C-alpha positions in Angstrom: -34.8 -5.7 -17.7 -31.8 -7.7 -19.1 -31.2 -11.1 -17.6 -28.3 -11.1 -15.1 -25.9 -13.9 -15.8 -23.1 -15.6 -14.0 -20.3 -16.3 -16.5 -17.5 -18.7 -15.9 -14.5 -18.1 -18.2 -12.3 -21.1 -18.9 -8.9 -21.2 -20.4 -8.2 -24.8 -21.5 -5.7 -26.9 -23.4 -7.8 -26.5 -26.5 -9.5 -23.1 -26.5 -11.4 -20.6 -24.4 -15.0 -21.1 -23.2 -17.7 -18.9 -21.6 -20.2 -20.9 -19.5 -23.4 -19.1 -18.4 -26.1 -19.5 -15.8 -28.5 -17.3 -13.8 -28.0 -16.4 -10.2 -29.4 -19.8 -9.0 -26.4 -21.5 -10.7 -28.3 -24.7 -11.3 -28.3 -25.1 -15.1 -25.5 -24.0 -17.4 -25.0 -23.2 -21.1 -21.7 -23.7 -22.7 -20.9 -21.2 -25.5 -18.9 -21.6 -28.6 -15.2 -22.4 -28.1 -12.7 -19.6 -29.1 -9.3 -20.6 -30.5 -10.0 -24.3 -30.6 -6.9 -26.5 -30.5 -4.8 -23.7 -28.9 -3.5 -23.6 -25.4 -5.3 -20.8 -23.5 -3.5 -20.2 -20.1 -5.8 -17.5 -18.8 -9.1 -15.8 -19.6 -10.3 -12.9 -17.6 -12.8 -10.0 -17.6 -12.3 -6.3 -17.2 -14.8 -5.0 -14.6 -14.1 -1.4 -15.7 -15.5 -2.2 -19.2 -18.4 -4.7 -18.9 -18.3 -7.3 -21.6 -14.5 -7.0 -22.2 -12.6 -10.2 -22.0 -8.9 -11.0 -22.5 -7.4 -14.3 -23.5 -3.7 -15.3 -23.1 -3.2 -17.8 -26.0 0.0 -19.9 -26.6 0.0 -21.5 -30.0 2.6 -24.2 -30.6 3.3 -22.9 -34.1 2.6 -19.2 -34.0 3.7 -18.4 -30.5 1.9 -16.1 -27.9 -1.3 -14.4 -29.0 -3.4 -11.8 -27.2 -7.1 -11.7 -28.0 -9.9 -9.5 -26.7 -13.7 -9.7 -26.9 -16.0 -6.7 -26.3 -19.2 -8.7 -26.2 -18.8 -11.4 -23.6 -17.0 -13.8 -25.9 -19.4 -13.8 -28.9 -16.6 -12.5 -31.1 -12.9 -12.0 -30.6 -10.1 -10.0 -32.2 -6.3 -10.3 -32.0 -4.6 -7.3 -30.4 -1.0 -6.4 -29.9 1.2 -8.9 -28.1 4.2 -7.6 -26.1 7.5 -7.5 -28.1 5.5 -7.8 -31.4 4.8 -4.9 -33.8 1.3 -3.7 -34.1 0.8 -5.6 -37.4 -0.5 -9.0 -38.5 3.0 -10.2 -39.5 3.7 -11.5 -36.0 7.4 -11.0 -36.3 9.4 -10.1 -33.1 11.6 -7.0 -32.9 15.2 -7.7 -33.9 18.5 -6.5 -32.8 20.9 -5.9 -35.7 23.7 -4.4 -33.7 25.6 -7.6 -33.8 26.3 -7.4 -37.6 24.9 -9.9 -40.1 23.4 -12.2 -37.4 20.0 -11.0 -36.3 18.8 -12.1 -32.9 15.6 -11.3 -31.1 15.9 -8.7 -28.3 13.7 -11.0 -26.2 11.6 -14.1 -26.6 8.3 -14.8 -24.8 7.7 -18.4 -24.3 4.2 -18.2 -22.9 1.6 -15.7 -21.8 0.4 -16.5 -18.3 -1.8 -13.9 -16.6 -3.8 -10.8 -17.5 -4.7 -8.3 -14.8 -6.9 -5.2 -15.4 -5.5 -2.0 -13.7 -7.1 -0.2 -10.8 -10.5 1.4 -11.2 -8.8 4.8 -11.3 -6.8 3.7 -14.3 -9.4 2.6 -16.8 -7.0 1.9 -19.7 -4.3 0.2 -17.8 -3.6 -3.6 -18.2 -0.8 -5.8 -16.9 0.4 -9.0 -18.4 2.7 -11.6 -16.9 4.8 -13.9 -19.1 7.4 -16.5 -19.3 10.3 -15.8 -18.8 9.9 -13.8 -15.6 8.6 -10.6 -17.1 5.8 -8.1 -16.5 4.4 -5.8 -19.1 2.1 -2.8 -18.8 -0.3 -1.2 -21.3 -1.9 2.2 -20.7 -4.0 2.1 -23.9 -6.0 -1.1 -23.4 -3.5 -3.3 -25.2 -2.6 -1.2 -28.2 1.0 -1.0 -27.0 3.0 -2.6 -24.2 6.0 -1.5 -22.1 8.2 -3.8 -20.1 8.3 -3.1 -16.4 12.1 -3.3 -16.0 12.0 -2.5 -12.3 10.9 -6.1 -11.7 12.1 -7.7 -14.9 15.7 -6.7 -14.1 15.4 -6.9 -10.3 18.6 -7.1 -8.3 17.8 -10.6 -7.0 17.1 -12.0 -10.4 20.3 -14.1 -10.5 18.7 -16.2 -7.6 15.5 -16.8 -9.5 14.9 -20.2 -11.1 12.3 -21.8 -13.3 9.5 -23.9 -11.8 8.3 -27.1 -13.4 6.1 -25.0 -15.6 8.9 -22.7 -16.6 10.1 -19.2 -15.3 6.6 -17.8 -15.3 5.0 -14.6 -13.9 1.6 -16.1 -13.1 0.2 -13.8 -10.4 -0.5 -10.1 -10.5 -2.5 -8.4 -7.7 -3.4 -4.7 -7.3 -4.6 -3.5 -3.9 -8.2 -2.3 -4.5 -7.7 0.4 -1.8 -4.4 1.7 -3.1 -3.5 1.5 -6.8 0.2 2.2 -5.9 0.4 -1.1 -4.1 1.0 -4.1 -6.3 2.2 -7.7 -5.9 3.5 -10.3 -8.4 4.2 -14.0 -7.9 6.7 -16.0 -10.0 7.9 -19.6 -10.1 10.5 -20.1 -8.8 11.3 -16.7 -7.5 8.6 -15.9 -5.0 6.3 -12.9 -4.3 7.3 -9.2 -4.6 5.6 -6.0 -3.5 5.6 -2.5 -4.9 4.3 0.5 -3.0 4.8 3.0 -5.8 2.9 1.6 -8.8 5.7 -0.6 -10.0 8.6 1.8 -9.9 10.5 -0.4 -7.4 9.9 -3.9 -5.8 10.7 -5.6 -2.5 10.9 -9.4 -2.0 8.0 -10.5 0.2 8.7 -14.1 1.1 9.8 -14.0 4.8 8.7 -17.2 6.6 8.1 -19.3 3.4 10.0 -22.5 3.3 11.8 -23.9 0.2 12.2 -27.6 0.9 14.0 -28.1 -2.5 16.9 -25.7 -1.7 19.8 -26.1 0.7 18.8 -22.9 2.5 15.3 -23.4 3.6 14.3 -19.7 4.1 16.0 -17.6 1.4 15.0 -14.0 0.5 13.9 -15.2 -3.0 13.7 -18.5 -4.8 10.4 -19.8 -3.4 8.2 -21.6 -5.9 4.9 -19.8 -5.2 2.0 -21.4 -7.0 -0.8 -18.8 -6.4 -1.7 -15.9 -4.1 -5.0 -14.1 -3.5 -6.0 -11.1 -1.3 -8.7 -11.2 1.2 -11.6 -9.3 -0.3 -12.5 -7.4 2.9 -9.0 -6.7 4.0 -6.4 -6.6 1.3 -3.6 -6.4 3.9 -4.3 -10.1 4.4 -3.2 -12.6 1.7 -3.5 -16.3 1.2 -0.7 -18.3 -0.5 -0.3 -21.8 -1.9 3.4 -22.7 -2.4 5.2 -25.7 -3.6 6.0 -26.4 0.1 2.9 -25.3 1.9 -0.1 -23.2 2.5 0.4 -19.7 4.1 -1.4 -16.6 5.3 0.0 -13.1 5.8 -1.6 -10.2 7.7 0.9 -7.5 6.9 0.9 -7.0 3.1 3.1 -10.1 2.6 5.9 -8.8 4.8 5.7 -12.0 6.9 4.1 -15.4 6.1 2.7 -18.0 8.5 2.4 -21.6 7.5 -1.1 -23.0 8.1 -1.6 -26.1 5.9 0.3 -28.8 7.9 -2.6 -29.1 10.3 -5.0 -30.4 7.6 -5.5 -34.1 8.4 -5.2 -35.0 4.8 -1.5 -34.1 4.8 -0.4 -36.2 7.8 0.8 -38.9 5.5 2.7 -36.5 3.2 5.8 -34.4 3.7 4.3 -31.1 2.4 0.9 -29.4 2.2 1.2 -29.2 -1.5 -1.3 -27.8 -4.1 -1.6 -25.1 -6.8 -4.9 -23.3 -6.3 -6.2 -20.9 -3.7 -9.3 -18.6 -3.8 -11.3 -16.2 -1.6 -14.8 -15.0 -1.9 -16.3 -11.5 -1.3 -19.2 -12.9 0.7 -16.9 -14.8 3.0 -14.2 -12.4 4.2 -11.5 -14.0 6.4 -11.7 -17.3 4.6 -9.8 -19.0 1.9 -10.2 -22.2 -0.2 -7.5 -24.7 -1.1 -7.4 -28.0 -3.1 -4.8 -30.4 -1.6 -2.6 -32.4 -4.0 0.1 -35.0 -3.7 3.4 -33.3 -4.5 5.0 -36.1 -6.4 2.1 -37.0 -8.7 0.3 -33.6 -8.8 -3.0 -35.3 -8.4 -5.6 -35.3 -5.6 -4.9 -37.2 -2.4 -6.9 -40.0 -0.8 -8.6 -41.0 -4.1 -10.8 -38.0 -4.8 -11.2 -34.3 -5.3 -11.1 -32.3 -2.0 -11.7 -28.7 -1.1 -10.8 -27.2 2.3 -11.8 -23.9 3.8 -9.4 -22.0 6.1 -11.2 -19.7 8.6 -8.7 -17.1 9.5 -10.7 -15.8 12.5 -11.1 -19.2 14.1 -7.7 -20.3 12.9 -9.2 -23.6 11.8 -9.8 -25.8 8.8 -13.0 -27.3 7.5 -13.5 -29.9 4.7 -16.1 -28.6 2.2 -15.7 -31.6 -0.2 -14.3 -35.0 0.8 -12.6 -37.5 -1.5 -15.7 -39.7 -1.6 -17.9 -37.1 -3.3 -16.0 -37.1 -6.7 -13.6 -40.1 -6.6 -10.7 -40.2 -9.0 -7.2 -38.8 -9.5 -7.6 -35.1 -10.6 -5.1 -32.3 -11.1 -5.9 -28.7 -10.5 -3.8 -25.9 -11.9 -2.8 -22.7 -10.1 -5.7 -20.6 -11.6 -8.1 -23.6 -11.6 -10.3 -22.4 -8.7 -12.3 -19.2 -8.4 -15.4 -17.8 -6.7 -18.2 -15.5 -7.6 -19.4 -12.4 -5.7 -22.9 -13.6 -4.8 -24.2 -14.5 -1.4 -24.1 -17.4 -0.8 -20.7 -17.6 -2.5 -20.2 -19.9 -5.4 -17.0 -21.9 -5.6 -15.7 -23.3 -8.9 -13.0 -25.8 -9.5 -11.7 -26.8 -12.9 -9.6 -30.0 -13.3 -6.8 -30.8 -15.7 -9.0 -33.6 -17.1 -11.8 -31.2 -18.0 -14.3 -31.3 -15.2 -15.9 -28.1 -13.9 -17.1 -28.7 -10.4 -19.0 -26.1 -8.5 -20.9 -25.3 -5.3 -23.6 -22.5 -5.4 -23.9 -22.4 -1.6 -20.4 -21.8 -0.2 -19.5 -25.5 -0.1 -22.7 -27.1 1.3 -23.5 -28.9 -1.9 -21.5 -29.7 -5.1 -22.4 -30.5 -8.7 -20.6 -30.8 -12.0 -21.3 -29.0 -15.2 -22.5 -31.7 -17.6 -19.9 -31.0 -20.3 -16.5 -32.5 -21.0 -14.0 -29.7 -21.4 -10.4 -30.0 -22.5 -8.0 -29.9 -19.6 -8.7 -26.7 -17.7 -5.9 -24.2 -17.0 -7.8 -21.3 -15.5 -11.2 -20.5 -14.1 -12.5 -16.9 -13.7 -16.0 -16.0 -12.6 -17.9 -12.8 -13.6 -20.8 -12.1 -11.3 -24.0 -10.3 -12.3 -23.9 -6.6 -11.6 
């Protein structure tokens, strides 16, 4: 019988990594780095095709690059990038209608997030990019089509860039209904589709925007990350620039929950980037509080808090004294596995991978210095 592995996929400032362990999650092996020296904003797996991984690479010289592995990261190949022809020339499509001056039809600054399609659509992929665009492929990345229903949304004139640019960084598909989708963009907010992406509705009611004159606009919120509750996808947890939120009605309404964390009493906002949920812990979500001005951990150390949605209460899983220091955590820098007890994984912008194999009771650090970590995605053994 083949050994069942837990795999942690890391996108970093200088390459993509696959880190492996067994179900005990006590010792780890770090595999060979892919695309060393290149920014990798996101690495994810495709559960419909075991062993298939996708990497969103952003090279300072050659631009955005999409790579796929079909053998758990042992080897990788470049596949088609949106707005690029299916060749190795890596030249964008051009618009020659303006006469002698040739201008690109579009320009992608960075690739941000891959999302495999629903289980009922085994060849569908979604890709979110900067600036504020969603692409869809129905042939596993051989070709891409812009989803103009959101890319040219009627509210787009009120969207703005976040500090990281005008990025589409979150794509969610309801596991119970493939027609229901969500996207999150900075600084535009969250949007919901009930018809597979044919049309979209802004879904930000109740979310405060402390940086705008109007505190509760329809759009313009700087959402940082959103996850669905694994047991009840009508419930979502959200980390915004200005707070931590929960929704129980498919993001139609949001309720702020983070201000009651004792850590934030000395700060104006319950700020952070990362939020995660675990299949073995339905009704709970995990957040990493940060100080909004500096973007680093508060009170002198890394902290992880658990929100219990049933009890309507917070619990500290890791206090600042456990791993002292000033750490940053990006929006996709925290993830969980599907084991029981749940594993919680936090990657920092200074290259530490911290984990708990027992739902937050104990914590350890993978003994390897990674480059700054952009994204953490965990593949559980099947």
